[in-house]
Structure formats: C-alpha cells, structure tokens
All heavy atoms as an XYZ file, in Angstrom:
820
protein
N    -114.511   -161.334    279.242
C    -114.443   -162.341    278.178
C    -113.037   -162.940    278.119
O    -112.051   -162.263    278.283
C    -114.727   -161.743    276.816
C    -114.658   -162.647    275.677
S    -115.137   -161.883    274.095
C    -116.804   -162.420    274.061
N    -112.982   -164.254    278.033
C    -111.733   -164.949    278.030
C    -111.006   -164.870    276.713
O    -111.656   -164.830    275.667
C    -111.900   -166.502    278.417
C    -112.377   -166.588    279.827
C    -112.488   -168.062    280.168
C    -112.915   -168.183    281.640
N    -113.052   -169.435    282.039
N    -109.659   -164.921    276.709
C    -108.931   -164.984    275.459
C    -109.160   -166.296    274.730
O    -109.402   -167.327    275.379
C    -107.459   -164.819    275.773
C    -107.117   -163.436    276.386
C    -105.560   -163.247    276.549
N    -104.847   -164.472    276.688
C    -104.164   -164.804    277.871
N    -104.266   -164.032    278.904
N    -103.549   -165.963    277.962
N    -109.003   -166.269    273.424
C    -109.207   -167.560    272.685
C    -108.321   -168.682    273.158
O    -108.735   -169.852    273.209
C    -108.896   -167.223    271.245
C    -109.220   -165.654    271.159
C    -108.836   -165.162    272.573
N    -107.043   -168.363    273.546
C    -106.135   -169.419    273.979
C    -106.605   -170.017    275.297
O    -106.533   -171.264    275.560
C    -104.682   -168.947    274.066
C    -104.507   -167.735    274.928
O    -105.396   -166.914    275.064
O    -103.458   -167.672    275.577
N    -107.186   -169.195    276.194
C    -107.711   -169.718    277.515
C    -108.947   -170.559    277.278
O    -109.070   -171.624    277.821
C    -108.080   -168.546    278.369
C    -106.944   -167.768    278.928
C    -107.380   -166.567    279.686
O    -108.290   -165.812    279.282
N    -106.710   -166.354    280.791
N    -109.791   -170.170    276.300
C    -110.992   -170.992    275.985
C    -110.537   -172.352    275.416
O    -111.170   -173.351    275.785
C    -111.873   -170.211    274.972
C    -112.573   -169.026    275.561
C    -113.422   -168.350    274.516
O    -113.548   -168.827    273.342
O    -113.998   -167.315    274.864
N    -109.509   -172.356    274.580
C    -109.005   -173.515    273.984
C    -108.515   -174.494    275.067
O    -108.811   -175.683    275.098
C    -107.964   -173.255    272.959
C    -107.390   -174.500    272.359
N    -105.992   -174.684    272.177
C    -107.942   -175.603    271.814
C    -105.832   -175.815    271.557
N    -106.976   -176.366    271.381
N    -107.659   -174.038    276.035
C    -107.119   -174.775    277.034
C    -108.254   -175.348    277.890
O    -108.146   -176.559    278.273
C    -106.181   -173.972    277.909
C    -104.859   -173.597    277.234
C    -104.022   -172.625    277.960
O    -104.432   -172.268    279.121
O    -103.019   -172.159    277.425
N    -109.243   -174.569    278.216
C    -110.368   -175.074    279.065
C    -111.095   -176.156    278.277
O    -111.581   -177.148    278.893
C    -111.263   -173.935    279.439
C    -110.606   -173.018    280.471
C    -111.434   -171.833    280.871
O    -112.526   -171.683    280.304
O    -110.934   -171.012    281.709
N    -111.303   -175.964    277.004
C    -111.975   -176.974    276.194
C    -111.257   -178.307    276.207
O    -111.865   -179.330    276.360
C    -112.217   -176.441    274.742
C    -112.691   -177.519    273.858
N    -114.045   -177.887    273.712
C    -112.071   -178.185    272.804
C    -114.190   -178.844    272.823
N    -113.034   -179.014    272.268
N    -109.956   -178.248    275.937
C    -109.117   -179.414    275.905
C    -109.177   -180.151    277.324
O    -109.440   -181.328    277.353
C    -107.653   -179.093    275.557
C    -106.724   -180.302    275.770
C    -107.532   -178.638    274.083
N    -109.095   -179.395    278.352
C    -109.139   -179.938    279.675
C    -110.576   -180.628    279.929
O    -110.678   -181.719    280.441
C    -108.924   -178.929    280.763
N    -111.591   -179.986    279.502
C    -112.963   -180.509    279.696
C    -113.149   -181.797    278.826
O    -113.596   -182.772    279.446
C    -114.008   -179.402    279.285
C    -115.383   -179.784    279.589
C    -116.387   -178.670    279.354
N    -116.274   -178.010    278.064
C    -115.676   -176.893    277.785
N    -115.120   -176.135    278.760
N    -115.626   -176.376    276.527
N    -112.813   -181.813    277.618
C    -113.065   -182.940    276.799
C    -112.255   -184.174    277.091
O    -112.517   -185.322    276.922
C    -113.073   -182.725    275.259
C    -114.104   -181.661    274.910
C    -111.731   -182.317    274.785
N    -111.001   -183.897    277.619
C    -110.107   -184.973    277.974
C    -110.164   -185.396    279.505
O    -109.527   -186.275    279.875
C    -108.620   -184.607    277.652
C    -108.244   -184.381    276.208
C    -106.818   -184.001    276.106
C    -108.572   -185.640    275.422
N    -110.999   -184.637    280.211
C    -111.189   -184.952    281.623
C    -110.037   -184.599    282.477
O    -109.713   -185.259    283.466
N    -109.338   -183.473    282.113
C    -108.177   -182.997    282.894
C    -108.422   -181.698    283.449
O    -109.565   -181.198    283.718
N    -107.306   -180.945    283.696
C    -107.388   -179.570    284.221
C    -106.332   -178.726    283.575
O    -105.242   -179.201    283.156
C    -107.174   -179.625    285.744
C    -105.842   -180.073    286.164
C    -105.697   -180.099    287.759
N    -104.418   -180.449    288.154
C    -103.939   -181.697    288.152
N    -104.692   -182.719    287.710
N    -102.717   -181.933    288.586
N    -106.601   -177.421    283.453
C    -105.635   -176.475    283.040
C    -104.582   -176.295    284.082
O    -104.919   -176.130    285.262
C    -106.335   -175.133    282.645
C    -105.335   -174.082    282.250
C    -107.423   -175.321    281.615
N    -103.316   -176.312    283.639
C    -102.213   -176.098    284.548
C    -102.203   -174.641    285.030
O    -102.537   -173.709    284.291
C    -100.902   -176.423    283.880
C    -100.805   -177.902    283.462
C    -100.442   -178.762    284.637
O    -101.256   -178.965    285.550
N     -99.189   -179.222    284.665
N    -101.788   -174.363    286.242
C    -101.695   -173.006    286.774
C    -100.732   -172.154    285.829
O     -99.735   -172.640    285.438
C    -101.048   -173.180    288.151
C    -101.436   -174.632    288.605
C    -101.418   -175.353    287.307
N    -101.185   -170.916    285.615
C    -100.409   -169.991    284.800
C    -100.137   -170.596    283.395
O     -99.100   -170.259    282.800
C     -99.162   -169.610    285.436
N    -101.092   -171.358    282.884
C    -100.897   -172.016    281.570
C     -99.593   -172.721    281.450
O     -98.939   -172.706    280.336
C    -101.074   -171.029    280.465
O    -102.457   -170.525    280.390
N     -99.172   -173.347    282.454
C     -97.981   -174.150    282.364
C     -96.675   -173.370    282.361
O     -95.582   -173.891    282.083
N     -96.715   -172.087    282.704
C     -95.551   -171.174    282.598
C     -94.685   -171.316    283.862
O     -93.520   -170.932    283.864
C     -95.937   -169.725    282.402
N     -95.161   -171.934    284.888
C     -94.367   -172.060    286.165
C     -93.434   -173.246    286.114
O     -93.519   -174.088    285.309
N     -92.513   -173.248    287.070
C     -91.476   -174.329    287.056
C     -92.021   -175.670    287.526
O     -91.488   -176.707    287.087
C     -90.474   -173.769    288.100
C     -91.227   -172.859    289.012
C     -92.276   -172.290    288.103
N     -93.134   -175.753    288.237
C     -93.645   -177.012    288.770
C     -94.781   -177.568    287.812
O     -94.927   -178.766    287.802
C     -94.290   -176.823    290.113
C     -93.281   -176.406    291.201
C     -94.048   -176.201    292.504
C     -92.203   -177.432    291.424
N     -95.493   -176.733    287.165
C     -96.611   -177.148    286.303
C     -96.332   -176.867    284.880
O     -96.690   -175.816    284.347
C     -97.901   -176.473    286.749
C     -98.231   -176.759    288.128
N     -98.662   -178.048    288.664
C     -98.157   -176.021    289.268
C     -98.873   -178.000    289.906
N     -98.517   -176.799    290.419
N     -95.663   -177.704    284.242
C     -95.287   -177.466    282.753
C     -96.451   -177.755    281.815
O     -97.268   -178.604    282.074
C     -94.079   -178.375    282.407
C     -92.881   -178.106    283.212
C     -92.208   -176.866    282.809
C     -90.857   -176.637    283.529
N     -90.164   -175.473    283.135
N     -96.412   -177.069    280.723
C     -97.370   -177.167    279.671
C     -98.727   -176.703    280.031
O     -98.857   -176.022    281.075
C     -97.344   -178.557    279.038
C     -95.910   -178.891    278.515
C     -95.851   -180.386    278.043
C     -95.430   -178.005    277.455
N     -99.741   -177.007    279.264
C    -101.069   -176.355    279.431
C    -102.137   -177.151    280.086
O    -102.898   -176.613    280.944
C    -101.547   -175.821    278.101
C    -100.581   -174.866    277.378
O    -100.190   -173.919    278.160
O    -100.227   -175.148    276.218
N    -102.234   -178.412    279.771
C    -103.352   -179.240    280.330
C    -102.750   -180.632    280.750
O    -101.912   -181.188    280.053
C    -104.452   -179.450    279.206
C    -105.480   -180.494    279.764
C    -105.100   -178.182    278.915
N    -103.234   -181.059    281.924
C    -102.769   -182.345    282.450
C    -103.996   -183.155    282.760
O    -104.912   -182.683    283.373
C    -101.977   -182.098    283.726
C    -101.371   -183.391    284.296
C    -100.526   -183.073    285.510
C    -100.001   -184.361    286.119
N     -99.316   -184.048    287.436
N    -103.969   -184.419    282.283
C    -105.029   -185.393    282.629
C    -104.415   -186.545    283.397
O    -103.165   -186.538    283.622
C    -105.730   -185.929    281.349
O    -104.881   -186.865    280.705
C    -106.155   -184.794    280.401
N    -105.116   -187.587    283.702
C    -104.605   -188.710    284.291
C    -103.744   -189.500    283.328
O    -102.954   -190.399    283.782
C    -105.722   -189.679    284.841
C    -106.426   -189.067    286.038
O    -105.861   -188.161    286.653
O    -107.548   -189.557    286.342
N    -103.859   -189.209    282.035
C    -103.201   -190.023    281.013
C    -102.286   -189.168    280.103
O    -101.292   -189.740    279.540
C    -104.205   -190.773    280.172
C    -105.116   -191.597    280.916
N    -104.773   -192.807    281.518
C    -106.438   -191.376    281.278
C    -105.838   -193.241    282.118
N    -106.805   -192.488    282.025
N    -102.543   -187.885    279.902
C    -101.840   -187.043    278.951
C    -101.310   -185.776    279.582
O    -101.836   -185.234    280.493
C    -102.681   -186.628    277.719
C    -103.292   -187.753    276.937
C    -104.664   -188.144    277.398
O    -105.248   -187.507    278.213
O    -105.122   -189.223    276.756
N    -100.292   -185.241    278.890
C     -99.787   -183.884    279.179
C     -99.826   -183.215    277.849
O     -99.317   -183.698    276.889
C     -98.318   -183.890    279.730
C     -97.782   -182.543    280.273
C     -98.674   -182.036    281.376
C     -96.369   -182.739    280.678
N    -100.569   -182.067    277.804
C    -100.887   -181.415    276.553
C    -100.427   -180.054    276.436
O    -100.586   -179.234    277.337
C    -102.417   -181.482    276.355
C    -102.815   -180.928    274.927
C    -103.071   -182.787    276.595
N     -99.730   -179.743    275.261
C     -99.414   -178.374    274.925
C    -100.463   -177.851    273.963
O    -100.730   -178.503    272.964
C     -98.041   -178.304    274.236
O     -97.775   -177.019    273.825
N    -101.048   -176.750    274.282
C    -102.174   -176.169    273.456
C    -101.690   -174.983    272.633
O    -101.008   -174.094    273.183
C    -103.312   -175.724    274.295
S    -104.098   -177.031    275.153
N    -102.097   -174.947    271.351
C    -101.693   -173.836    270.437
C    -102.985   -173.372    269.758
O    -103.809   -174.224    269.376
C    -100.703   -174.198    269.384
C     -99.471   -174.961    269.841
C     -98.515   -174.061    270.560
C     -97.219   -174.731    270.972
N     -96.462   -174.015    271.886
N    -103.139   -172.075    269.727
C    -104.396   -171.549    269.175
C    -103.995   -170.371    268.262
O    -103.127   -169.507    268.549
C    -105.150   -170.993    270.342
S    -106.789   -170.317    269.890
N    -104.665   -170.361    267.058
C    -104.317   -169.277    266.068
C    -105.532   -168.925    265.221
O    -106.434   -169.677    265.061
C    -103.147   -169.741    265.141
O    -102.778   -168.733    264.292
C    -103.587   -170.995    264.290
N    -105.428   -167.660    264.698
C    -106.370   -167.216    263.707
C    -105.776   -167.287    262.312
O    -106.413   -166.930    261.358
C    -106.906   -165.811    263.984
O    -105.744   -165.008    264.025
C    -107.682   -165.738    265.278
N    -104.545   -167.746    262.200
C    -103.880   -167.825    260.928
C    -104.326   -169.099    260.252
O    -104.873   -170.003    260.835
C    -102.311   -167.892    261.097
O    -101.901   -166.755    261.740
N    -104.046   -169.151    258.930
C    -104.399   -170.365    258.160
C    -103.380   -171.450    258.389
O    -103.624   -172.560    257.923
C    -104.373   -170.000    256.646
N    -102.315   -171.147    259.053
C    -101.316   -172.208    259.315
C    -100.553   -171.863    260.624
O    -100.584   -170.795    261.096
C    -100.335   -172.304    258.174
O     -99.502   -171.086    258.079
N     -99.904   -172.901    261.096
C     -99.050   -172.743    262.323
C     -97.884   -173.707    262.122
O     -97.975   -174.591    261.231
C     -99.764   -172.942    263.622
O     -98.952   -172.608    264.693
C    -100.256   -174.382    263.778
N     -96.863   -173.523    262.886
C     -95.669   -174.387    262.778
C     -95.630   -175.425    263.880
O     -95.806   -175.003    265.087
C     -94.428   -173.552    262.879
O     -94.552   -172.556    261.797
C     -93.234   -174.326    262.575
N     -95.421   -176.621    263.549
C     -95.206   -177.711    264.511
C     -93.660   -177.904    264.530
O     -93.043   -178.327    263.675
C     -95.885   -179.057    264.093
C     -95.471   -180.224    264.900
C     -95.845   -180.128    266.377
C     -96.213   -181.518    264.351
N     -93.093   -177.316    265.661
C     -91.638   -177.453    265.793
C     -91.222   -178.616    266.548
O     -91.815   -178.984    267.569
C     -91.176   -176.153    266.565
C     -91.459   -174.867    265.876
C     -91.020   -173.668    266.639
C     -91.484   -172.396    266.023
N     -91.303   -171.280    266.885
N     -90.195   -179.264    266.066
C     -89.678   -180.491    266.701
C     -89.247   -180.172    268.120
O     -89.492   -180.957    269.060
C     -88.545   -181.114    265.883
C     -88.050   -182.474    266.336
C     -89.147   -183.504    266.409
C     -86.911   -182.935    265.430
N     -88.637   -179.042    268.359
C     -88.253   -178.636    269.675
C     -89.443   -178.602    270.607
O     -89.327   -178.956    271.818
C     -87.505   -177.271    269.645
N     -90.590   -178.066    270.157
C     -91.824   -178.032    271.035
C     -92.236   -179.474    271.316
O     -92.642   -179.770    272.486
C     -92.897   -177.319    270.313
C     -92.683   -175.820    270.178
O     -91.850   -175.276    270.877
O     -93.326   -175.205    269.331
N     -92.188   -180.343    270.326
C     -92.596   -181.731    270.577
C     -91.671   -182.393    271.616
O     -92.154   -183.080    272.460
C     -92.638   -182.549    269.253
C     -92.991   -183.939    269.575
C     -92.096   -185.043    269.578
C     -94.261   -184.507    269.982
N     -92.781   -186.151    269.939
C     -94.081   -185.916    270.200
C     -95.510   -183.940    270.145
C     -95.161   -186.688    270.546
C     -96.508   -184.743    270.524
C     -96.410   -186.079    270.809
N     -90.355   -182.176    271.411
C     -89.406   -182.750    272.396
C     -89.688   -182.299    273.828
O     -89.549   -183.069    274.773
C     -87.930   -182.490    272.069
C     -87.459   -183.139    270.794
C     -86.706   -182.563    269.824
C     -87.576   -184.549    270.392
N     -86.455   -183.452    268.810
C     -86.881   -184.705    269.146
C     -88.132   -185.622    270.970
C     -86.880   -185.947    268.504
C     -88.108   -186.838    270.327
C     -87.508   -186.967    269.122
N     -90.078   -180.982    273.941
C     -90.385   -180.539    275.278
C     -91.587   -181.239    275.866
O     -91.602   -181.673    277.044
C     -90.704   -179.017    275.243
C     -91.127   -178.495    276.608
C     -91.584   -177.001    276.580
O     -91.778   -176.479    275.446
O     -91.841   -176.480    277.659
N     -92.645   -181.381    275.007
C     -93.895   -182.071    275.520
C     -93.513   -183.569    275.819
O     -93.905   -184.072    276.893
C     -94.929   -182.040    274.406
C     -96.210   -182.865    274.864
C     -95.354   -180.619    274.109
N     -92.779   -184.166    274.978
C     -92.439   -185.584    275.237
C     -91.561   -185.770    276.496
O     -91.856   -186.677    277.259
C     -91.712   -186.093    273.989
C     -91.424   -187.677    274.139
C     -90.752   -188.211    272.917
O     -90.047   -187.452    272.129
N     -90.882   -189.494    272.747
N     -90.598   -184.893    276.686
C     -89.756   -184.942    277.822
C     -90.524   -184.796    279.171
O     -90.340   -185.534    280.074
C     -88.644   -183.916    277.680
O     -87.850   -183.929    278.889
N     -91.310   -183.714    279.154
C     -92.073   -183.458    280.369
C     -93.097   -184.619    280.639
O     -93.264   -185.023    281.797
C     -92.818   -182.168    280.239
C     -91.930   -180.930    280.244
C     -91.187   -180.645    281.497
O     -91.681   -181.067    282.572
O     -90.106   -180.154    281.456
N     -93.777   -185.095    279.625
C     -94.749   -186.169    279.809
C     -94.045   -187.424    280.258
O     -94.559   -188.131    281.184
C     -95.531   -186.387    278.488
N     -92.917   -187.750    279.716
C     -92.209   -188.920    280.084
C     -91.790   -188.926    281.552
O     -91.923   -189.946    282.290
C     -90.925   -189.154    279.190
C     -90.219   -190.424    279.426
C     -89.082   -190.600    278.391
O     -88.527   -189.649    277.928
N     -88.759   -191.853    278.106
N     -91.328   -187.749    282.008
C     -90.958   -187.624    283.471
C     -92.187   -187.882    284.434
O     -91.964   -188.364    285.500
C     -90.325   -186.218    283.691
C     -88.963   -186.060    283.233
S     -88.183   -184.589    283.775
C     -89.076   -183.270    282.959
N     -93.347   -187.573    283.908
C     -94.583   -187.820    284.709
C     -95.264   -189.084    284.488
O     -96.330   -189.392    285.075
C     -95.483   -186.620    284.532
C     -95.025   -185.197    284.923
C     -95.920   -184.140    284.494
C     -94.790   -185.112    286.406
N     -94.739   -189.873    283.482
C     -95.379   -191.149    283.134
C     -96.700   -190.899    282.354
O     -97.598   -191.736    282.394
N     -96.794   -189.831    281.595
C     -97.950   -189.470    280.849
C     -97.739   -189.569    279.346
O     -96.542   -189.512    278.909
C     -98.424   -188.135    281.216
C     -98.845   -187.897    282.699
C     -99.086   -186.413    282.950
C     -99.999   -188.773    283.068
N     -98.752   -189.545    278.563
C     -98.640   -189.560    277.036
C     -98.526   -188.064    276.629
O     -99.255   -187.209    277.087
C     -99.906   -190.139    276.445
C    -100.025   -191.609    276.684
C     -98.978   -192.416    275.898
O     -98.492   -192.008    274.885
O     -98.647   -193.506    276.391
N     -97.574   -187.786    275.733
C     -97.447   -186.447    275.182
C     -98.494   -186.168    274.064
O     -98.833   -187.095    273.299
C     -96.036   -186.440    274.587
C     -95.803   -187.857    274.168
C     -96.551   -188.645    275.160
N     -99.025   -184.952    274.082
C    -100.007   -184.563    273.046
C     -99.905   -183.061    272.798
O     -99.574   -182.274    273.746
C    -101.366   -184.928    273.430
C    -102.508   -184.523    272.485
S    -104.166   -184.876    273.152
C    -104.168   -186.676    273.143
N    -100.075   -182.626    271.559
C    -100.192   -181.261    271.205
C    -101.641   -181.046    270.656
O    -102.062   -181.868    269.803
C     -99.102   -180.841    270.239
C     -97.751   -180.994    270.857
S     -96.464   -180.405    269.798
C     -96.516   -178.590    270.097
N    -102.300   -180.009    271.111
C    -103.617   -179.675    270.679
C    -103.631   -178.357    269.948
O    -103.053   -177.381    270.489
C    -104.666   -179.661    271.819
N    -104.223   -178.312    268.761
C    -104.196   -177.088    267.903
C    -105.658   -176.679    267.706
O    -106.537   -177.503    267.455
C    -103.592   -177.321    266.611
C    -102.115   -177.595    266.662
C    -101.599   -178.904    266.916
C    -101.171   -176.558    266.612
C    -100.269   -179.182    267.002
C     -99.820   -176.809    266.717
C     -99.430   -178.085    266.964
O     -98.000   -178.360    267.073
N    -105.923   -175.355    267.771
C    -107.217   -174.772    267.417
C    -106.923   -173.651    266.368
O    -106.230   -172.750    266.603
C    -107.956   -174.175    268.646
C    -109.187   -173.489    268.238
C    -110.056   -173.156    269.421
N    -110.780   -174.382    269.790
C    -111.710   -174.440    270.823
N    -111.990   -173.360    271.480
N    -112.301   -175.662    271.073
N    -107.612   -173.843    265.243
C    -107.586   -172.857    264.144
C    -108.952   -172.148    264.160
O    -109.971   -172.769    263.903
C    -107.346   -173.528    262.820
C    -105.986   -174.181    262.700
C    -105.809   -175.468    263.122
C    -104.924   -173.509    262.149
C    -104.590   -176.084    263.014
C    -103.693   -174.083    262.040
C    -103.554   -175.380    262.489
O    -102.340   -176.051    262.384
N    -108.910   -170.845    264.479
C    -110.193   -170.073    264.391
C    -110.364   -169.668    262.913
O    -109.394   -169.196    262.266
C    -110.042   -168.834    265.249
C    -110.210   -169.107    266.712
N    -111.441   -169.269    267.285
C    -109.260   -169.344    267.652
C    -111.257   -169.566    268.593
N    -109.936   -169.608    268.823
N    -111.592   -169.823    262.437
C    -111.899   -169.435    261.037
C    -112.252   -167.936    261.080
O    -113.142   -167.511    261.799
C    -113.057   -170.297    260.496
C    -112.591   -171.779    260.504
C    -113.447   -169.827    259.090
C    -113.756   -172.756    260.243
N    -111.600   -167.165    260.295
C    -111.760   -165.703    260.260
C    -113.204   -165.373    259.934
O    -113.802   -166.019    259.114
C    -110.794   -165.005    259.287
C    -109.309   -165.123    259.713
C    -108.510   -164.469    258.651
C    -109.114   -164.384    261.035
N    -113.701   -164.296    260.512
C    -115.042   -163.824    260.284
C    -116.085   -164.832    260.590
O    -117.147   -164.911    259.953
C    -115.181   -163.272    258.912
C    -114.166   -162.170    258.566
O    -113.952   -161.306    259.390
N    -113.576   -162.239    257.368
N    -115.804   -165.651    261.546
C    -116.728   -166.733    261.926
C    -116.516   -167.064    263.391
O    -115.445   -166.815    263.931
C    -116.473   -167.945    261.047
O    -117.129   -169.068    261.530
N    -117.488   -167.663    263.970
C    -117.316   -168.159    265.393
C    -116.896   -169.595    265.386
O    -116.860   -170.272    266.442
C    -118.636   -167.990    266.158
C    -119.099   -166.535    266.173
C    -120.075   -166.330    267.158
N    -119.319   -166.285    268.432
C    -119.872   -166.032    269.632
N    -121.105   -165.785    269.743
N    -119.108   -166.052    270.749
N    -116.595   -170.145    264.193
C    -116.214   -171.563    264.116
C    -114.770   -171.708    264.235
O    -113.965   -170.759    264.090
C    -116.674   -172.094    262.725
C    -118.176   -172.095    262.575
C    -118.556   -172.602    261.193
O    -117.849   -172.405    260.237
N    -119.707   -173.277    261.120
N    -114.344   -172.949    264.588
C    -112.970   -173.317    264.663
C    -112.775   -174.789    264.267
O    -113.756   -175.515    264.274
C    -112.413   -173.049    266.095
C    -113.152   -173.752    267.137
N    -114.228   -173.147    267.790
C    -113.032   -174.981    267.617
C    -114.722   -174.058    268.692
N    -113.991   -175.143    268.600
N    -111.599   -175.207    264.124
C    -111.187   -176.598    263.850
C    -110.192   -176.974    264.902
O    -109.181   -176.293    265.086
C    -110.631   -176.770    262.420
C    -110.183   -178.146    262.252
C    -111.582   -176.320    261.354
N    -110.456   -178.092    265.574
C    -109.544   -178.590    266.645
C    -108.827   -179.844    266.065
O    -109.508   -180.720    265.463
C    -110.271   -178.972    267.903
C    -110.774   -177.773    268.670
O    -110.057   -176.726    268.657
O    -111.827   -177.887    269.342
N    -107.538   -179.887    266.343
C    -106.740   -181.055    265.888
C    -105.776   -181.449    267.017
O    -105.467   -180.603    267.832
C    -105.877   -180.749    264.640
C    -106.694   -180.424    263.463
S    -105.575   -180.036    262.078
C    -106.576   -179.169    261.006
N    -105.261   -182.653    267.032
C    -104.241   -183.065    267.968
C    -103.043   -183.714    267.174
O    -103.292   -184.235    266.147
C    -104.713   -183.975    269.061
C    -105.824   -183.354    269.902
C    -105.293   -185.349    268.465
N    -101.914   -183.611    267.839
C    -100.673   -184.259    267.246
C    -100.240   -185.270    268.309
O    -100.030   -184.919    269.516
C     -99.611   -183.254    266.941
N    -100.084   -186.479    267.812
C     -99.437   -187.591    268.631
C     -98.444   -188.279    267.629
O     -98.529   -188.078    266.466
C    -100.396   -188.579    269.256
C    -101.311   -189.239    268.147
C    -101.338   -187.883    270.310
C    -102.236   -190.348    268.679
N     -97.602   -189.161    268.121
C     -96.739   -189.834    267.190
C     -97.433   -190.937    266.399
O     -98.547   -191.429    266.858
C     -95.586   -190.511    267.932
O     -96.071   -191.555    268.795
C     -94.720   -189.513    268.785
N     -96.960   -191.225    265.236
C     -97.601   -192.311    264.429
C     -97.554   -193.630    265.195
O     -98.522   -194.356    265.150
C     -96.827   -192.451    263.100
C     -97.436   -193.473    262.176
S     -99.070   -193.135    261.582
C     -98.679   -191.997    260.325
N     -96.460   -193.938    265.907
C     -96.453   -195.121    266.695
C     -97.547   -195.188    267.674
O     -98.176   -196.277    267.855
C     -95.053   -195.315    267.357
C     -93.944   -195.585    266.461
O     -94.219   -196.021    265.292
O     -92.770   -195.367    266.871
N     -97.834   -194.129    268.339
C     -98.894   -194.040    269.414
C    -100.222   -194.243    268.666
O    -101.127   -194.944    269.161
C     -98.828   -192.770    270.188
C     -99.911   -192.708    271.256
C     -99.724   -193.798    272.270
N    -100.691   -193.712    273.328
C    -101.412   -194.706    273.749
N    -101.114   -195.988    273.364
N    -102.354   -194.537    274.694
N    -100.457   -193.637    267.542
C    -101.668   -193.685    266.798
C    -101.908   -195.174    266.400
O    -103.056   -195.733    266.552
C    -101.689   -192.780    265.559
C    -102.937   -192.904    264.757
C    -104.063   -192.285    265.123
C    -102.888   -193.663    263.530
C    -105.261   -192.469    264.421
C    -104.004   -193.752    262.803
C    -105.231   -193.191    263.229
O    -106.431   -193.268    262.482
N    -100.886   -195.829    265.860
C    -101.035   -197.211    265.449
C    -101.361   -198.046    266.692
O    -102.250   -198.960    266.595
C     -99.739   -197.713    264.732
C     -99.618   -197.044    263.417
C     -99.630   -199.229    264.645
C     -98.250   -197.188    262.753
N    -100.733   -197.792    267.792
C    -101.012   -198.554    268.997
C    -102.503   -198.343    269.440
O    -103.110   -199.293    269.794
C    -100.103   -198.014    270.085
C    -100.146   -198.814    271.371
C     -99.108   -198.250    272.371
O     -97.955   -198.247    272.097
O     -99.651   -197.760    273.474
N    -102.972   -197.118    269.348
C    -104.358   -196.852    269.741
C    -105.357   -197.526    268.770
O    -106.437   -197.965    269.123
C    -104.639   -195.330    269.708
C    -103.949   -194.505    270.803
C    -104.091   -193.063    270.641
C    -104.586   -194.911    272.187
N    -104.994   -197.632    267.486
C    -105.820   -198.271    266.482
C    -105.795   -199.751    266.632
O    -106.653   -200.476    266.047
C    -105.473   -197.861    265.079
C    -105.697   -196.442    264.701
C    -107.177   -196.168    264.356
N    -107.766   -197.127    263.369
C    -107.849   -197.000    262.107
N    -107.358   -195.933    261.554
N    -108.411   -197.894    261.366
N    -104.797   -200.291    267.262
C    -104.708   -201.772    267.476
C    -104.148   -202.513    266.243
O    -104.485   -203.707    266.082
N    -103.381   -201.827    265.451
C    -102.820   -202.541    264.300
C    -101.679   -203.459    264.674
O    -100.967   -203.293    265.606
C    -102.196   -201.556    263.284
C    -103.238   -200.713    262.559
C    -103.080   -199.316    262.519
C    -104.355   -201.272    261.965
C    -103.983   -198.556    261.789
C    -105.242   -200.533    261.320
C    -105.070   -199.114    261.258
C-alpha cells in the first residue's frame, strides 16, 4: 500500500498530465514533486485540520519553476479523519489567478 503523500503526488501528476519527480524531488537534478509541460508543483499532504504555507517554500517553488520556464504551484491534500475522503487545493499567486481568469 502506498503512503498518502505518494498517492497525492501521483494524483496531481495524473490530473495535470505530468509525472512524479524521481525520489519525490529530493535529488539535486529533479527538484520538487511533480513536473508537467507547464507547471512545477510542490505537494503537501496532511491529516491535520491545518497546515502552514511558508513563504520560504513558495520562494523555492517559484525559483525552481522560473529556472525551468514553468509555472509554480503548490498542491495540498487534507485527509478527513475517520474517512476515506480528502480535500485537494492548489496555491498560485493572485496575479496568475487573475491572468487565468482573463480579468
């Protein structure tokens, strides 16, 4: 059985049309967790009711994505206790969101 964080990474890769980075992005050549043709994604998975979005984590995602010419994204999965359900969310900048919405 796969760990919840591995399942989350595979889900993100599948729905975004990308691939999970080798060693979950822990190596020097393949940073972060999921890479697509358009995005570089850091995945966070928790059973807690909250998690922390650290600016330092965002800067890392942004920096690595920029070097590769990709969009930075953070993907979060919250597992609901005593349930097989979860909630998936993503974080992108407000400027990027506005651009995507076409405002």
